Phi, psi and omega in degrees: 000320178298321179296317179299314182296316180294326178300314182283343179276346178295135185299318183294325179292318179298320181295315181295319180296312183292334179280326188265341184245124176302143182304324182292337182270350184297316179302319179294322178297317180294324178294322177295318177299317180300315182296322180295313181295318180299319180296318179296316182296317181295325182284340187264359187229124177277168181297316180295321179296317181292323179293317178297319178298319180296317180295319179292327183298315188273352181301316180298340180269004183057043176243134177250143176278124184062033177277186187251354182275157185303331183265357177287145181265145178252116183265127184249356181217122185293344177282356180304318187294312179293328179294319178292320181299320182270339186244352176063213184294330177297316179292328178299313180291317183291325178291330174294317178299328181275000178081020182281340178201163173202177177210147182298318179233096183299323182298321179290323177298310183290329176300317180290322178296317181291316180298326179277357178057041181291337180301325180296332184276347181240016174295135188214210182300331180298313179294320180299317180296319179293322179296317179297315180300317181293326180286322187270332185243176174225073189294343181270357185276140172047243186298331179297333180296328182286348178298323179299315179297316183291316185280320190261318188257332184278011174290347179126150184278341183301319179302313185284331175294327177281327189274319186268173180279190184300325183279354179055052179249127180255048179220178182290135174279171180244111193259013184308311181235011185273152179245348177211175186298315182297320177294320181294319180290320178293324177296323178292320178296316180293320176300318179300312181297322180289323180296325181267004178060045186292135180232156178305138178087350178292146179259126187238138173256127178248106182273117185080057192282348183062232180267024179058038177296319177293315182302317180297316180293315182296324179288317183286316187269334186236358178069028181271160172255127189234135171246121179245142177238141179213160179257015181246123177296320181293323178295318178300315183301310182288323180298320179295325177291316183290332184257013182303131179088356179255157178282059182233123178248127179246121184247146169274097188199137173279148183301329181296338185262007178291129181287184182281056175276156180245140181227148178288326180219152175226136175230154172214111188248101176076029179244336186299338178295344182260000188282320181088142188297333179286347185243004181302316181296317178301317179301313181295323179295321177296313179299318180295318181293325185271354184264136175299156185302327180257021184275174178231143180237124178247124180247120179246121184209155166292143183237153179247149177265014171211152181274128179230175179240357182204174184254179175295138182303326179295313179296320180301319186274322191246339187249290183230096177302136176067016180272161171200151184265123181283153175261169176300318182297315181294318180294315179296319179297320181294329182269356185303130179068006177250317184230153170256121181281115182255344184207134177227114188237119180251114171232042182300330179297338179291343181292327180299314180293323178298313182294327180298330187260356174291135187281000000 
């Protein structure tokens, strides 16, 4: 598998592939490669071998199979082991959905798995296919950006109204002094406004505004005028209802299509994860072009401690299509010679508490 991945990572190979294969045919080609590799893997591993491999895999994470501790996993289907071996983290999630295994406390199980870096030990054809796709294509560019809105958010607003708090924010709350989810989300919005020195009458651009939760707060609490852009029709519909009578405009628009408008402040809260490494520079250029010379830009994103080109297969399929987590290096490189970084604030641990309280 490492040989296959390195073959496709070679620059000359990528050039020949992208020159000789139409872009529309690449997904089908990758699927054929996936089927071939999967067939080989299934034929090469017996049931006993896969079970032994599974038991050895989780030992470094202090996880026992069919153990008695809250983070130990209970296996209900003996085919679970071979499924994980051939399918990696995607198969781990799907087999849980199918009832093949469970754990009393999933968060404790995954904390140990992540700390032991077990994902690196089960990277397989799924990762190879995503890596190849990321190298050859640019799925987050232009029309591809709207796929996130259509697949993830346009399923309807009722789900998110039940799931999220009063402010309708699908990002990390700020728990420094908060006692519940609504307080944490409002504290994050207020922290954002204070960091950018928001004043009444200022014009603010919110890139990836969601349901315009920030815009509503900034208009009500700080007297700002806000323009928000999103790639979800359903988000636009509900945001316009929630912000009726306020100086908040919510547009169905990709950030790349924003005209040469000028804003006193720009924020982007939890959207940069959808931009893709090939477009980080473009994103920063748009923000730089739209910001007044004495303006401030605040970027809020989940961060990675290593630079990657694609996301986890489970997240790709079920959570955020075409998403990836940026690193400090990638973010800094994209902003080079455009922005001066004056503040870097990490409260990533607050995301765990936020996710626990989402309904």
